[in-house]
DSSP file (Angstrom, degrees, kcal/mol; ACC not computed):
  #  RESIDUE AA STRUCTURE BP1 BP2  ACC     N-H-->O    O-->H-N    N-H-->O    O-->H-N    TCO  KAPPA ALPHA  PHI   PSI    X-CA   Y-CA   Z-CA
    1    1 A M              0   0    0      0, 0.0     2,-0.4     0, 0.0    85,-0.1   0.000 360.0 360.0 360.0 128.6    0.0    0.0    0.0
    2    2 A K        -     0   0    0     84,-0.0     2,-0.3     2,-0.0    77,-0.0  -0.808 360.0-139.3 -98.5 136.8    1.4    3.4   -1.0
    3    3 A L        -     0   0    0     -2,-0.4     2,-0.9    76,-0.3     3,-0.1  -0.732  16.2-121.9 -95.3 142.7    0.7    6.4    1.2
    4    4 A D     >  -     0   0    0     -2,-0.3     4,-2.4     1,-0.2     5,-0.2  -0.757  24.2-152.8 -80.1 109.9   -0.1    9.8   -0.2
    5    5 A S  H  > S+     0   0    0     -2,-0.9     4,-2.4     1,-0.2    74,-0.2   0.859  90.3  49.1 -56.6 -41.8    2.7   11.9    1.3
    6    6 A T  H  > S+     0   0    0      2,-0.2     4,-2.7     1,-0.2    -1,-0.2   0.899 111.1  49.0 -68.1 -40.5    0.8   15.2    1.3
    7    7 A R  H  > S+     0   0    0      2,-0.2     4,-2.4     1,-0.2    -2,-0.2   0.909 112.7  47.6 -66.3 -40.9   -2.3   13.7    2.9
    8    8 A V  H  X S+     0   0    0     -4,-2.4     4,-2.5     2,-0.2     5,-0.2   0.931 113.2  48.9 -63.5 -44.5   -0.3   12.0    5.7
    9    9 A A  H  X S+     0   0    0     -4,-2.4     4,-2.3    -5,-0.2    66,-0.2   0.913 112.0  48.3 -61.7 -43.7    1.6   15.3    6.3
   10   10 A N  H  X S+     0   0    0     -4,-2.7     4,-2.2     2,-0.2    -1,-0.2   0.911 111.6  50.1 -62.5 -42.9   -1.7   17.2    6.4
   11   11 A A  H  X S+     0   0    0     -4,-2.4     4,-2.4     1,-0.2    -2,-0.2   0.927 112.5  46.0 -63.4 -45.0   -3.2   14.7    8.8
   12   12 A L  H  X S+     0   0    0     -4,-2.5     4,-3.0     1,-0.2    -1,-0.2   0.875 110.7  53.6 -67.5 -35.9   -0.2   14.8   11.2
   13   13 A A  H  X S+     0   0    0     -4,-2.3     4,-2.5    -5,-0.2    -1,-0.2   0.907 110.3  47.4 -63.5 -41.2   -0.1   18.6   11.1
   14   14 A I  H  X S+     0   0    0     -4,-2.2     4,-2.2     2,-0.2    -2,-0.2   0.928 114.8  45.3 -65.9 -45.3   -3.7   18.8   12.1
   15   15 A V  H  X S+     0   0    0     -4,-2.4     4,-2.6     2,-0.2    -2,-0.2   0.927 114.1  49.9 -63.8 -44.2   -3.3   16.3   14.9
   16   16 A G  H  X S+     0   0    0     -4,-3.0     4,-2.3     1,-0.2    -2,-0.2   0.907 110.4  49.2 -61.1 -43.2   -0.1   18.0   16.0
   17   17 A A  H  X S+     0   0    0     -4,-2.5     4,-2.2     2,-0.2    -1,-0.2   0.909 111.5  50.0 -63.4 -41.8   -1.8   21.4   16.1
   18   18 A G  H  X S+     0   0    0     -4,-2.2     4,-2.3     1,-0.2    -2,-0.2   0.922 111.6  47.7 -62.3 -44.5   -4.7   20.0   18.1
   19   19 A L  H  X S+     0   0    0     -4,-2.6     4,-2.7     1,-0.2    -1,-0.2   0.880 110.1  53.3 -64.2 -37.7   -2.3   18.4   20.6
   20   20 A Y  H  X S+     0   0    0     -4,-2.3     4,-2.6     2,-0.2    -1,-0.2   0.916 109.1  48.5 -63.7 -42.6   -0.3   21.7   20.9
   21   21 A V  H  X S+     0   0    0     -4,-2.2     4,-2.1     2,-0.2    -2,-0.2   0.926 112.9  47.4 -63.9 -44.9   -3.5   23.7   21.7
   22   22 A V  H  X S+     0   0    0     -4,-2.3     4,-2.1     1,-0.2    -2,-0.2   0.923 112.9  49.6 -61.2 -43.8   -4.6   21.2   24.3
   23   23 A C  H  X S+     0   0    0     -4,-2.7     4,-2.6     1,-0.2    -2,-0.2   0.892 108.0  53.7 -62.9 -40.9   -1.1   21.2   25.8
   24   24 A T  H  X S+     0   0    0     -4,-2.6     4,-2.2     1,-0.2    -1,-0.2   0.917 110.4  46.2 -61.0 -44.3   -1.1   25.0   25.9
   25   25 A F  H  X S+     0   0    0     -4,-2.1     4,-2.4     2,-0.2     5,-0.2   0.873 111.1  53.2 -66.5 -36.1   -4.4   25.1   27.8
   26   26 A L  H  X S+     0   0    0     -4,-2.1     4,-2.8     2,-0.2     8,-0.3   0.914 109.7  47.6 -64.3 -43.2   -3.1   22.4   30.2
   27   27 A V  H  < S+     0   0    0     -4,-2.6    -2,-0.2     1,-0.2    -1,-0.2   0.914 114.2  47.2 -63.2 -43.0    0.1   24.4   30.9
   28   28 A A  H  < S+     0   0    0     -4,-2.2    -2,-0.2    -5,-0.2    -1,-0.2   0.883 120.1  37.6 -66.8 -38.6   -2.0   27.6   31.5
   29   29 A A  H  < S+     0   0    0     -4,-2.4    -2,-0.2     1,-0.2    -1,-0.2   0.846 133.5  17.5 -84.3 -35.4   -4.5   25.9   33.8
   30   30 A T     X  +     0   0    0     -4,-2.8     4,-2.7    -5,-0.2    -1,-0.2  -0.540  63.1 163.7-139.8  69.9   -2.3   23.5   35.7
   31   31 A P  H  > S+     0   0    0      0, 0.0     4,-2.3     0, 0.0     5,-0.2   0.855  79.9  50.5 -61.5 -36.1    1.4   24.4   35.5
   32   32 A V  H  > S+     0   0    0      2,-0.2     4,-2.0     1,-0.2     5,-0.1   0.929 112.7  46.5 -68.3 -43.7    2.5   22.2   38.4
   33   33 A F  H  > S+     0   0    0      1,-0.2     4,-2.3     2,-0.2    -1,-0.2   0.924 112.6  50.7 -60.8 -45.1    0.7   19.2   37.0
   34   34 A Y  H  X S+     0   0    0     -4,-2.7     4,-2.9    -8,-0.3     5,-0.2   0.906 108.1  51.9 -62.0 -41.9    2.2   19.9   33.6
   35   35 A R  H  X S+     0   0    0     -4,-2.3     4,-2.3     1,-0.2    -1,-0.2   0.898 109.0  51.5 -61.9 -39.4    5.7   20.1   35.0
   36   36 A G  H  X S+     0   0    0     -4,-2.0     4,-1.8     2,-0.2    -2,-0.2   0.905 111.2  46.7 -63.2 -42.1    5.2   16.8   36.8
   37   37 A V  H  X S+     0   0    0     -4,-2.3     4,-2.0     2,-0.2    -2,-0.2   0.932 111.9  50.6 -64.8 -45.8    4.1   15.2   33.5
   38   38 A A  H  X S+     0   0    0     -4,-2.9     4,-1.2     1,-0.2    -2,-0.2   0.887 108.0  54.1 -59.6 -38.7    7.0   16.7   31.6
   39   39 A Q  H  <>S+     0   0    0     -4,-2.3     5,-2.2     1,-0.2     6,-0.5   0.898 108.0  48.6 -64.6 -39.5    9.4   15.4   34.3
   40   40 A T  H ><5S+     0   0    0     -4,-1.8     3,-1.2     1,-0.2    -1,-0.2   0.860 108.7  53.9 -69.0 -33.0    8.1   11.9   33.9
   41   41 A W  H 3<5S+     0   0    0     -4,-2.0    -1,-0.2     1,-0.3    -2,-0.2   0.754 104.8  55.5 -70.7 -22.8    8.5   12.1   30.1
   42   42 A M  T ><5S-     0   0    0     -4,-1.2     3,-1.2    -3,-0.3    -1,-0.3  -0.001 124.9-102.5 -98.5  28.3   12.1   13.1   30.6
   43   43 A H  T < 5S-     0   0    0     -3,-1.2    -3,-0.2     1,-0.3    -2,-0.1   0.843  79.8 -48.2  56.8  39.4   12.8   10.0   32.6
   44   44 A G  T 3 <S+     0   0    0     -5,-2.2    -1,-0.3     1,-0.2    -4,-0.2   0.558  82.7 169.4  83.8   9.0   12.7   11.8   35.9
   45   45 A F    <   -     0   0    0     -3,-1.2     2,-0.7    -6,-0.5    -1,-0.2  -0.339  44.3-111.5 -54.5 130.5   15.0   14.7   35.0
   46   46 A N        +     0   0    0      1,-0.2     3,-0.3     2,-0.1    -1,-0.1  -0.552  42.9 171.0 -74.5 108.7   14.7   17.2   37.8
   47   47 A L    >   +     0   0    0     -2,-0.7     3,-1.5     1,-0.2    -1,-0.2   0.453  55.6  93.0 -94.5  -2.6   12.9   20.3   36.5
   48   48 A S  T 3  S+     0   0    0      1,-0.3    -1,-0.2   -13,-0.0     4,-0.1   0.760  78.1  61.8 -66.5 -22.5   12.4   22.0   39.8
   49   49 A A  T 3  S+     0   0    0     -3,-0.3    -1,-0.3     2,-0.1    -2,-0.1   0.698  89.1  86.1 -74.6 -18.2   15.6   24.0   39.4
   50   50 A L  S <  S-     0   0    0     -3,-1.5     2,-0.1     1,-0.1    -3,-0.0  -0.638  87.0-114.1 -84.1 139.2   14.1   25.6   36.3
   51   51 A P        -     0   0    0      0, 0.0     2,-0.7     0, 0.0    -1,-0.1  -0.391  25.1-113.8 -71.4 148.5   12.0   28.8   36.8
   52   52 A M        -     0   0    0     -4,-0.1     2,-0.3    -2,-0.1    -4,-0.0  -0.738  39.1-156.2 -79.2 119.1    8.3   28.7   36.1
   53   53 A R        -     0   0    0     -2,-0.7     2,-0.3     1,-0.0    -3,-0.0  -0.707  15.5-113.6 -99.7 150.2    7.9   31.1   33.2
   54   54 A Q        -     0   0    0     -2,-0.3     2,-0.2     1,-0.0   -26,-0.0  -0.629  29.9-126.6 -78.8 135.4    4.8   33.0   32.2
   55   55 A M        -     0   0    0     -2,-0.3     2,-0.3   -31,-0.1     3,-0.1  -0.555  22.6-153.6 -77.0 146.8    3.3   32.0   28.9
   56   56 A T     >  -     0   0    0     -2,-0.2     4,-2.2     1,-0.1     5,-0.2  -0.884  22.0-125.3-118.2 155.7    2.6   34.7   26.4
   57   57 A F  H  > S+     0   0    0     -2,-0.3     4,-2.4     2,-0.2     5,-0.2   0.935 112.9  49.2 -62.9 -45.7    0.0   34.8   23.6
   58   58 A G  H  > S+     0   0    0      1,-0.2     4,-2.6     2,-0.2    -1,-0.2   0.895 110.8  50.1 -61.5 -40.9    2.7   35.6   21.0
   59   59 A G  H  > S+     0   0    0      2,-0.2     4,-2.4     1,-0.2    -1,-0.2   0.886 110.2  50.7 -64.6 -38.7    4.9   32.7   22.3
   60   60 A S  H  X S+     0   0    0     -4,-2.2     4,-2.3     2,-0.2    -2,-0.2   0.905 111.6  47.0 -65.8 -41.5    2.0   30.3   22.2
   61   61 A I  H  X S+     0   0    0     -4,-2.4     4,-2.6     2,-0.2    -2,-0.2   0.929 112.4  49.7 -66.2 -44.4    1.1   31.3   18.6
   62   62 A W  H  X S+     0   0    0     -4,-2.6     4,-2.6     1,-0.2     5,-0.2   0.909 111.9  49.2 -60.6 -42.0    4.8   31.0   17.5
   63   63 A G  H  X S+     0   0    0     -4,-2.4     4,-2.7     2,-0.2     5,-0.3   0.902 110.4  50.7 -62.5 -42.0    4.9   27.6   19.1
   64   64 A L  H  X S+     0   0    0     -4,-2.3     4,-2.2     2,-0.2    -2,-0.2   0.929 112.6  46.1 -61.3 -46.2    1.7   26.5   17.4
   65   65 A V  H  X S+     0   0    0     -4,-2.6     4,-2.1     2,-0.2    -2,-0.2   0.947 116.9  42.6 -63.7 -49.5    3.0   27.6   14.0
   66   66 A T  H  X S+     0   0    0     -4,-2.6     4,-2.5     1,-0.2    -2,-0.2   0.887 114.6  50.0 -69.0 -37.6    6.5   26.0   14.4
   67   67 A F  H  X S+     0   0    0     -4,-2.7     4,-2.4    -5,-0.2    -1,-0.2   0.891 110.6  50.5 -66.7 -38.1    5.1   22.8   15.9
   68   68 A T  H  X S+     0   0    0     -4,-2.2     4,-2.4    -5,-0.3    -2,-0.2   0.902 110.8  49.2 -65.3 -40.7    2.6   22.4   13.1
   69   69 A I  H  X S+     0   0    0     -4,-2.1     4,-2.6     2,-0.2    -2,-0.2   0.937 112.4  47.2 -63.5 -46.6    5.3   22.9   10.5
   70   70 A V  H  X S+     0   0    0     -4,-2.5     4,-2.4     1,-0.2    -2,-0.2   0.889 111.6  51.8 -63.3 -38.2    7.5   20.3   12.1
   71   71 A S  H  X S+     0   0    0     -4,-2.4     4,-2.5     2,-0.2    -1,-0.2   0.916 110.2  48.7 -62.4 -43.2    4.6   17.9   12.4
   72   72 A W  H  X S+     0   0    0     -4,-2.4     4,-2.5     2,-0.2    -2,-0.2   0.937 112.4  47.6 -63.1 -46.6    3.8   18.4    8.7
   73   73 A L  H  X S+     0   0    0     -4,-2.6     4,-2.6     1,-0.2    -1,-0.2   0.886 111.9  50.9 -62.5 -38.8    7.5   17.8    7.7
   74   74 A T  H  X S+     0   0    0     -4,-2.4     4,-2.7    -5,-0.2    -1,-0.2   0.922 110.9  48.1 -64.5 -44.7    7.6   14.7    9.9
   75   75 A G  H  X S+     0   0    0     -4,-2.5     4,-2.2   -66,-0.2   -66,-0.2   0.902 112.9  48.2 -62.3 -41.5    4.4   13.3    8.3
   76   76 A Y  H  X S+     0   0    0     -4,-2.5     4,-2.4     2,-0.2    -2,-0.2   0.935 113.1  47.2 -65.4 -46.2    5.7   13.9    4.8
   77   77 A A  H  X S+     0   0    0     -4,-2.6     4,-2.7     1,-0.2     5,-0.3   0.907 110.7  53.3 -61.8 -41.7    9.1   12.3    5.6
   78   78 A F  H  X S+     0   0    0     -4,-2.7     4,-3.0     1,-0.2    -1,-0.2   0.938 110.9  45.6 -58.0 -48.1    7.4    9.4    7.2
   79   79 A A  H  X S+     0   0    0     -4,-2.2     4,-2.8     2,-0.2   -76,-0.3   0.905 113.3  49.3 -65.0 -41.7    5.2    8.7    4.1
   80   80 A V  H  X S+     0   0    0     -4,-2.4     4,-2.2     2,-0.2    -1,-0.2   0.933 115.1  44.0 -63.0 -45.4    8.2    9.1    1.8
   81   81 A I  H  X S+     0   0    0     -4,-2.7     4,-2.3     2,-0.2    -2,-0.2   0.915 113.3  51.6 -66.0 -42.9   10.3    6.7    3.8
   82   82 A Y  H  X S+     0   0    0     -4,-3.0     4,-1.0    -5,-0.3    -2,-0.2   0.934 112.6  45.4 -58.0 -47.6    7.4    4.3    4.2
   83   83 A N  H  < S+     0   0    0     -4,-2.8     4,-0.4     1,-0.2     3,-0.4   0.879 111.7  52.8 -65.1 -37.2    6.8    4.3    0.5
   84   84 A G  H >< S+     0   0    0     -4,-2.2     3,-0.9     1,-0.2    -1,-0.2   0.853 105.5  53.8 -67.3 -34.7   10.5    3.9   -0.2
   85   85 A L  H 3< S+     0   0    0     -4,-2.3    -1,-0.2     1,-0.2    -2,-0.2   0.746 103.3  58.8 -71.0 -21.8   10.8    0.9    2.0
   86   86 A G  T 3< S+     0   0    0     -4,-1.0    -1,-0.2    -3,-0.4    -2,-0.2   0.585  81.8 104.7 -83.7  -9.8    8.0   -0.8    0.1
   87   87 A K    <         0   0    0     -3,-0.9    -3,-0.0    -4,-0.4    -4,-0.0  -0.466 360.0 360.0 -74.3 142.9    9.7   -0.7   -3.2
   88   88 A K              0   0    0     -2,-0.1    -1,-0.1     0, 0.0    -4,-0.0   0.350 360.0 360.0-122.1 360.0   11.2   -4.0   -4.5
């Protein structure tokens, strides 16, 4: 089965953008909880030494844009590599 690279990239960009928005609201609403989750994802790396920074609207939008672009590029690369591995 061959994947349409653009469709896969678009789908991953949409999912990535949605996850970023949910994550942004989670950080804004529950920063201590979010820090705890982030610490477990980093295999227990101690984040308590890092200062809690205030989120800004501009920073959140910039993060959304860049994360969506990286998600799209990742989806496109995945589909291209997947299709390339299927060639005989």
